[in-house]
DOVEXZA-60248 format. One record per atom (N, C-alpha, C): residue number from 1; residue in three letters; atom name; x, y, z. Coordinates in steps of 0.05 Angstrom, whole numbers. Layout:
N
SITE, num, residuo, atomo, X, Y, Z
SITE, NUM, ALA, CA, X, Y, Z
...
! end
This chain:
83
SITE, num, residuo, atomo, X, Y, Z
SITE, 1, MET, N, 17, -24, 0
SITE, 1, MET, CA, 0, 0, 0
SITE, 1, MET, C, 18, 25, 0
SITE, 2, ASN, N, 15, 41, -21
SITE, 2, ASN, CA, 31, 65, -22
SITE, 2, ASN, C, 17, 88, -8
SITE, 3, GLN, N, 31, 111, -7
SITE, 3, GLN, CA, 20, 134, 8
SITE, 3, GLN, C, -5, 145, -4
SITE, 4, TYR, N, -8, 144, -29
SITE, 4, TYR, CA, -32, 155, -42
SITE, 4, TYR, C, -57, 138, -36
SITE, 5, GLU, N, -53, 112, -35
SITE, 5, GLU, CA, -76, 94, -28
SITE, 5, GLU, C, -84, 99, 1
SITE, 6, PHE, N, -64, 104, 18
SITE, 6, PHE, CA, -70, 109, 46
SITE, 6, PHE, C, -85, 135, 50
SITE, 7, ILE, N, -77, 156, 36
SITE, 7, ILE, CA, -91, 182, 37
SITE, 7, ILE, C, -120, 179, 26
SITE, 8, LEU, N, -123, 164, 4
SITE, 8, LEU, CA, -150, 160, -7
SITE, 8, LEU, C, -167, 144, 12
SITE, 9, GLY, N, -155, 125, 26
SITE, 9, GLY, CA, -170, 109, 46
SITE, 9, GLY, C, -180, 127, 69
SITE, 10, ILE, N, -163, 145, 78
SITE, 10, ILE, CA, -172, 163, 100
SITE, 10, ILE, C, -194, 181, 90
SITE, 11, ILE, N, -191, 192, 66
SITE, 11, ILE, CA, -212, 209, 55
SITE, 11, ILE, C, -238, 194, 53
SITE, 12, PHE, N, -237, 169, 43
SITE, 12, PHE, CA, -261, 153, 41
SITE, 12, PHE, C, -275, 148, 68
SITE, 13, ILE, N, -259, 142, 88
SITE, 13, ILE, CA, -270, 138, 115
SITE, 13, ILE, C, -283, 163, 126
SITE, 14, VAL, N, -271, 186, 122
SITE, 14, VAL, CA, -282, 211, 131
SITE, 14, VAL, C, -308, 217, 117
SITE, 15, MET, N, -309, 212, 91
SITE, 15, MET, CA, -333, 217, 75
SITE, 15, MET, C, -356, 199, 84
SITE, 16, VAL, N, -351, 173, 89
SITE, 16, VAL, CA, -371, 154, 98
SITE, 16, VAL, C, -382, 163, 125
SITE, 17, THR, N, -365, 170, 144
SITE, 17, THR, CA, -375, 178, 170
SITE, 17, THR, C, -391, 204, 169
SITE, 18, SER, N, -383, 222, 152
SITE, 18, SER, CA, -399, 247, 149
SITE, 18, SER, C, -426, 241, 137
SITE, 19, ILE, N, -428, 222, 119
SITE, 19, ILE, CA, -454, 214, 107
SITE, 19, ILE, C, -472, 202, 128
SITE, 20, PHE, N, -460, 184, 145
SITE, 20, PHE, CA, -476, 173, 166
SITE, 20, PHE, C, -486, 194, 186
SITE, 21, LYS, N, -469, 212, 192
SITE, 21, LYS, CA, -477, 234, 211
SITE, 21, LYS, C, -500, 250, 199
SITE, 22, ALA, N, -498, 257, 173
SITE, 22, ALA, CA, -519, 273, 160
SITE, 22, ALA, C, -544, 257, 158
SITE, 23, ARG, N, -542, 231, 152
SITE, 23, ARG, CA, -566, 215, 148
SITE, 23, ARG, C, -581, 211, 175
SITE, 24, TYR, N, -567, 205, 196
SITE, 24, TYR, CA, -580, 199, 221
SITE, 24, TYR, C, -582, 223, 240
SITE, 25, GLY, N, -573, 246, 232
SITE, 25, GLY, CA, -576, 271, 247
SITE, 25, GLY, C, -562, 271, 274
SITE, 26, TYR, N, -540, 257, 276
SITE, 26, TYR, CA, -525, 256, 301
SITE, 26, TYR, C, -515, 283, 309
SITE, 27, GLY, N, -503, 298, 291
SITE, 27, GLY, CA, -492, 324, 298
SITE, 27, GLY, C, -513, 344, 306
SITE, 28, HIS, N, -536, 344, 292
SITE, 28, HIS, CA, -557, 363, 299
SITE, 28, HIS, C, -570, 357, 325
SITE, 29, ARG, N, -575, 332, 330
SITE, 29, ARG, CA, -587, 324, 355
SITE, 29, ARG, C, -569, 330, 379
SITE, 30, ARG, N, -544, 325, 375
SITE, 30, ARG, CA, -524, 330, 397
SITE, 30, ARG, C, -522, 360, 402
SITE, 31, ARG, N, -522, 377, 381
SITE, 31, ARG, CA, -521, 406, 385
SITE, 31, ARG, C, -546, 416, 399
SITE, 32, ARG, N, -569, 405, 393
SITE, 32, ARG, CA, -594, 413, 405
SITE, 32, ARG, C, -593, 406, 435
SITE, 33, GLU, N, -583, 382, 442
SITE, 33, GLU, CA, -581, 374, 470
SITE, 33, GLU, C, -562, 392, 485
SITE, 34, LEU, N, -540, 401, 472
SITE, 34, LEU, CA, -521, 418, 485
SITE, 34, LEU, C, -533, 446, 490
SITE, 35, ASN, N, -549, 456, 470
SITE, 35, ASN, CA, -562, 482, 473
SITE, 35, ASN, C, -582, 481, 496
SITE, 36, ASP, N, -598, 459, 498
SITE, 36, ASP, CA, -616, 457, 521
SITE, 36, ASP, C, -602, 456, 547
SITE, 37, GLY, N, -579, 443, 548
SITE, 37, GLY, CA, -563, 442, 572
SITE, 37, GLY, C, -552, 469, 579
SITE, 38, ASP, N, -544, 485, 559
SITE, 38, ASP, CA, -534, 512, 564
SITE, 38, ASP, C, -555, 530, 576
SITE, 39, THR, N, -580, 527, 567
SITE, 39, THR, CA, -602, 543, 578
SITE, 39, THR, C, -607, 535, 607
SITE, 40, GLN, N, -607, 510, 613
SITE, 40, GLN, CA, -611, 500, 640
SITE, 40, GLN, C, -588, 510, 658
SITE, 41, ASN, N, -563, 509, 648
SITE, 41, ASN, CA, -540, 518, 663
SITE, 41, ASN, C, -542, 548, 668
SITE, 42, ALA, N, -551, 564, 649
SITE, 42, ALA, CA, -553, 592, 653
SITE, 42, ALA, C, -574, 599, 674
SITE, 43, ILE, N, -596, 585, 674
SITE, 43, ILE, CA, -617, 589, 695
SITE, 43, ILE, C, -606, 582, 722
SITE, 44, GLU, N, -592, 559, 724
SITE, 44, GLU, CA, -581, 550, 750
SITE, 44, GLU, C, -560, 570, 759
SITE, 45, ASN, N, -543, 580, 741
SITE, 45, ASN, CA, -522, 599, 749
SITE, 45, ASN, C, -535, 625, 760
SITE, 46, ALA, N, -556, 635, 747
SITE, 46, ALA, CA, -569, 659, 756
SITE, 46, ALA, C, -581, 655, 784
SITE, 47, ARG, N, -593, 632, 788
SITE, 47, ARG, CA, -605, 626, 815
SITE, 47, ARG, C, -583, 625, 836
SITE, 48, LEU, N, -561, 612, 830
SITE, 48, LEU, CA, -539, 610, 849
SITE, 48, LEU, C, -526, 637, 855
SITE, 49, ARG, N, -524, 654, 834
SITE, 49, ARG, CA, -513, 681, 839
SITE, 49, ARG, C, -531, 696, 858
SITE, 50, ASP, N, -557, 695, 854
SITE, 50, ASP, CA, -576, 709, 872
SITE, 50, ASP, C, -573, 698, 900
SITE, 51, GLU, N, -570, 672, 903
SITE, 51, GLU, CA, -568, 660, 930
SITE, 51, GLU, C, -542, 669, 943
SITE, 52, VAL, N, -520, 670, 928
SITE, 52, VAL, CA, -494, 679, 939
SITE, 52, VAL, C, -496, 708, 948
SITE, 53, LYS, N, -509, 724, 931
SITE, 53, LYS, CA, -512, 753, 938
SITE, 53, LYS, C, -528, 756, 964
SITE, 54, GLU, N, -550, 741, 967
SITE, 54, GLU, CA, -566, 742, 991
SITE, 54, GLU, C, -549, 733, 1016
SITE, 55, LEU, N, -534, 712, 1012
SITE, 55, LEU, CA, -518, 702, 1035
SITE, 55, LEU, C, -496, 722, 1042
SITE, 56, LYS, N, -484, 736, 1023
SITE, 56, LYS, CA, -464, 756, 1029
SITE, 56, LYS, C, -477, 779, 1045
SITE, 57, GLU, N, -501, 787, 1038
SITE, 57, GLU, CA, -515, 808, 1053
SITE, 57, GLU, C, -520, 799, 1081
SITE, 58, ARG, N, -528, 775, 1085
SITE, 58, ARG, CA, -533, 765, 1112
SITE, 58, ARG, C, -507, 763, 1128
SITE, 59, LEU, N, -486, 754, 1115
SITE, 59, LEU, CA, -460, 753, 1128
SITE, 59, LEU, C, -450, 780, 1137
SITE, 60, HIS, N, -455, 800, 1120
SITE, 60, HIS, CA, -447, 828, 1126
SITE, 60, HIS, C, -461, 837, 1151
SITE, 61, VAL, N, -487, 831, 1154
SITE, 61, VAL, CA, -502, 839, 1177
SITE, 61, VAL, C, -491, 824, 1202
SITE, 62, LEU, N, -486, 799, 1199
SITE, 62, LEU, CA, -475, 784, 1222
SITE, 62, LEU, C, -448, 794, 1230
SITE, 63, GLU, N, -431, 801, 1211
SITE, 63, GLU, CA, -405, 812, 1218
SITE, 63, GLU, C, -407, 838, 1232
SITE, 64, ARG, N, -426, 855, 1224
SITE, 64, ARG, CA, -430, 881, 1237
SITE, 64, ARG, C, -440, 877, 1265
SITE, 65, ILE, N, -458, 858, 1269
SITE, 65, ILE, CA, -467, 852, 1297
SITE, 65, ILE, C, -445, 842, 1314
SITE, 66, ALA, N, -428, 824, 1303
SITE, 66, ALA, CA, -407, 812, 1319
SITE, 66, ALA, C, -385, 832, 1326
SITE, 67, THR, N, -380, 851, 1309
SITE, 67, THR, CA, -358, 870, 1314
SITE, 67, THR, C, -366, 895, 1327
SITE, 68, ASP, N, -392, 901, 1329
SITE, 68, ASP, CA, -401, 925, 1343
SITE, 68, ASP, C, -395, 923, 1372
SITE, 69, LYS, N, -392, 946, 1384
SITE, 69, LYS, CA, -389, 947, 1413
SITE, 69, LYS, C, -415, 939, 1426
SITE, 70, GLU, N, -413, 926, 1449
SITE, 70, GLU, CA, -437, 916, 1462
SITE, 70, GLU, C, -456, 939, 1469
SITE, 71, SER, N, -446, 962, 1475
SITE, 71, SER, CA, -464, 984, 1483
SITE, 71, SER, C, -481, 993, 1459
SITE, 72, SER, N, -469, 995, 1435
SITE, 72, SER, CA, -484, 1003, 1412
SITE, 72, SER, C, -504, 982, 1404
SITE, 73, LEU, N, -497, 957, 1407
SITE, 73, LEU, CA, -515, 935, 1401
SITE, 73, LEU, C, -539, 935, 1420
SITE, 74, GLY, N, -533, 938, 1446
SITE, 74, GLY, CA, -554, 939, 1466
SITE, 74, GLY, C, -572, 963, 1461
SITE, 75, ARG, N, -561, 986, 1453
SITE, 75, ARG, CA, -577, 1010, 1448
SITE, 75, ARG, C, -595, 1005, 1424
SITE, 76, GLN, N, -586, 992, 1403
SITE, 76, GLN, CA, -602, 987, 1380
SITE, 76, GLN, C, -625, 967, 1387
SITE, 77, ILE, N, -619, 947, 1403
SITE, 77, ILE, CA, -640, 929, 1412
SITE, 77, ILE, C, -661, 943, 1428
SITE, 78, ASP, N, -653, 961, 1446
SITE, 78, ASP, CA, -672, 977, 1462
SITE, 78, ASP, C, -689, 995, 1444
SITE, 79, GLU, N, -677, 1006, 1423
SITE, 79, GLU, CA, -692, 1023, 1405
SITE, 79, GLU, C, -713, 1007, 1390
SITE, 80, LEU, N, -706, 982, 1383
SITE, 80, LEU, CA, -726, 965, 1369
SITE, 80, LEU, C, -749, 957, 1387
SITE, 81, ARG, N, -743, 953, 1413
SITE, 81, ARG, CA, -764, 946, 1432
SITE, 81, ARG, C, -783, 969, 1437
SITE, 82, ASP, N, -772, 994, 1436
SITE, 82, ASP, CA, -789, 1017, 1441
SITE, 82, ASP, C, -808, 1023, 1418
SITE, 83, ARG, N, -803, 1013, 1396
SITE, 83, ARG, CA, -821, 1019, 1373
SITE, 83, ARG, C, -848, 1007, 1376
! end
């Protein structure tokens, strides 16, 4: 088998596989599945970003409470009770 026959054999194999892909729609189906997955991932990412943002806000409040002087914290609690 010389080099030209080898190259023609590779070309033939590639052509046959591309015909099978086109006939049975493997590439299109796979791309559609990936696009659906991308949409689901985008929705999940947005939900997780919102959750992280909310948790950061809560953490900020807890840090403020933990680092405040006891007198200011007690004063704020008393102000809330007076309302």
